[in-house]
C-alpha positions in Angstrom: 0.2 0.0 0.2 1.5 3.6 -1.1 0.9 6.3 1.7 0.8 10.0 1.1 0.7 13.1 3.0 -0.3 16.5 2.8 0.7 19.5 3.7 -2.1 19.3 5.9 -1.4 18.0 9.1 -2.9 14.8 9.5 -5.2 13.9 6.1 -3.9 10.9 4.5 -4.0 9.2 0.9 -4.2 5.2 1.0 -3.7 3.8 -2.6 -3.9 0.2 -2.3 -2.0 -2.1 -4.9 -3.7 -3.6 -7.7 -2.2 -7.1 -8.7 -3.9 -7.8 -12.1 -3.9 -10.1 -15.0 -5.8 -10.3 -18.3 -8.8 -11.3 -16.0 -9.0 -8.0 -13.5 -7.2 -7.2 -10.4 -7.2 -7.9 -6.9 -6.9 -5.5 -4.1 -6.2 -5.6 -0.6 -8.1 -2.4 0.7 -7.9 -2.4 4.0 -5.8 -3.7 7.0 -6.1 -2.2 10.6 -2.7 -3.4 11.3 -1.3 -1.2 8.4 -3.9 1.7 8.7 -2.8 2.1 12.4 0.9 2.4 11.6 0.0 5.3 9.0 -2.9 6.9 10.7 -3.2 5.5 14.2 -5.6 3.6 16.0 -9.0 4.0 15.2 -12.2 2.0 15.7 -14.6 2.1 12.4 -18.5 1.4 13.9 -20.2 2.0 10.3 -19.4 1.7 6.8 -21.9 4.2 4.5 -22.4 4.4 0.7 -24.7 7.1 -1.6 -25.0 7.1 -5.1 -24.9 10.0 -7.2 -27.2 9.8 -10.7 -26.4 13.0 -12.1 -23.1 14.2 -13.2 -22.1 17.4 -11.4 -24.2 16.4 -8.1 -22.8 17.9 -5.1 -22.8 16.4 -1.3 -21.2 18.0 1.2 -19.4 20.0 2.9 -20.5 17.8 5.8 -19.0 16.7 9.5 -20.3 16.1 13.1 -19.4 17.7 16.3 -18.3 16.0 19.7 -19.1 14.3 21.1 -19.6 12.2 18.2 -17.2 13.2 15.7 -16.3 11.1 13.1 -13.2 9.9 10.9 -14.0 8.9 7.6 -12.0 6.3 5.2 -13.5 7.4 1.8 -13.4 5.5 -1.7 -15.2 5.5 -5.0 -16.6 2.0 -6.1 -18.5 3.7 -9.2 -17.7 6.4 -11.2 -15.8 9.0 -10.4 -15.6 11.6 -8.2 -13.5 14.9 -6.8 -13.4 14.4 -3.0 -12.5 18.0 -0.8 -12.2 18.2 2.7 -11.5 21.5 4.7 -9.5 21.6 8.1 -11.9 23.4 10.8 -9.6 23.1 13.7 -10.0 26.2 15.0 -6.4 26.7 16.4 -4.7 24.7 13.1 -2.0 26.7 11.4 -4.2 25.6 8.3 -7.7 26.5 9.6 -9.8 27.3 6.4 -7.1 24.9 3.9 -8.6 22.4 1.6 -7.3 19.6 -0.5 -9.1 17.6 -3.1 -8.6 13.8 -4.8 -10.0 12.6 -7.7 -11.0 9.0 -6.7 -12.6 6.4 -8.8 -12.6 2.5 -8.7 -9.3 2.3 -11.0 -7.3 4.3 -8.8 -8.3 3.0 -5.7 -7.2 5.9 -3.4 -9.2 6.2 -0.1 -8.8 9.5 1.8 -8.5 9.3 5.4 -10.9 12.4 7.0 -10.1 13.0 10.4 -12.4 14.5 12.9 -11.9 18.4 12.8 -12.7 18.2 9.0 -15.8 18.7 6.6 -16.0 16.8 3.9 -17.8 17.1 0.5 -17.4 15.6 -2.9 -18.6 15.9 -6.5 -19.6 13.2 -8.9 -17.9 13.5 -12.2 -19.0 10.3 -13.5 -23.1 9.1 -13.7 -24.3 6.6 -11.1 -21.1 7.6 -9.1 -21.1 5.3 -5.3 -19.0 6.6 -2.7 -18.2 4.3 0.1 -16.7 5.2 3.3 -16.1 4.0 7.4 -16.7 6.1 10.3 -15.6 6.3 13.7 -18.9 7.1 15.1 -22.3 6.5 15.0 -24.5 9.0 12.5 -26.0 11.5 15.0 -28.6 14.0 13.8 -27.8 16.7 17.0 -23.9 16.9 15.6 -24.7 16.8 12.1 -23.0 20.0 11.0 -22.0 21.5 7.8 -20.1 24.6 6.2 -21.0 26.2 2.5 -19.6 24.3 -0.1 -18.8 27.8 -1.8 -17.7 29.7 0.5 -15.7 32.3 -0.7 -13.1 32.4 1.8 -12.1 28.9 1.6 -11.9 29.2 -2.3 -12.6 25.6 -3.4 -11.8 24.9 -7.0 -14.5 22.7 -7.6 -14.6 21.1 -11.2 -16.5 22.5 -14.2 -19.5 20.0 -14.1 -20.2 21.0 -10.0 -24.0 21.7 -10.1 -25.7 24.0 -7.1 -29.0 22.5 -8.2 -28.2 19.5 -7.1 -27.6 20.8 -3.5 -29.8 19.1 -0.7 -32.0 21.9 1.4 -29.8 21.4 4.4 -26.9 21.8 1.9 -28.2 25.0 0.4 -28.7 26.9 4.3 -25.1 25.5 5.6 -23.0 28.4 7.4 -19.6 30.6 6.2 -16.7 29.4 8.1 -16.7 32.8 9.6 -19.7 31.8 11.1 -19.1 28.3 12.0 -18.4 27.7 15.7 -15.3 26.4 17.1 -16.5 23.0 17.3 -13.1 21.8 16.7 -10.2 23.4 19.0 
């Protein structure tokens, strides 16, 4: 497994090896010992999956606050997606900075999104499926978000990103400047 880091601390990109032949490939996508070595000890309690039928569907930016903050290990199992995370840790030197990755089944990339980051994505192909493991259960009271298009963050979304696909919830998310300090 190849492991890459970013200028933003604690974000990790895991790229499992594909062992292939003319039939296709085999890939070991998760091993708790390797994950712990590079990311730390985390217990996953739930697997989530969502499908976006339309190209340009935007979901996020989402996170859960304490006491039910979630870490996420994100991958794409069908289609392709532009995956983005924003550092919302109030005292972080990279507060408000973001990184993105293109995730596809072929590239096998998996993005570790620790607690303290908002996460979102845009589908780049029809019928895109995102799967992610989380470290805490969904909790409606801790379910929070951040405006996907906050100009102070300046995410460079793909041209296909379609604001008409936003959920009602995501249309009303606060700007970073109005976000309480959930993570300090």
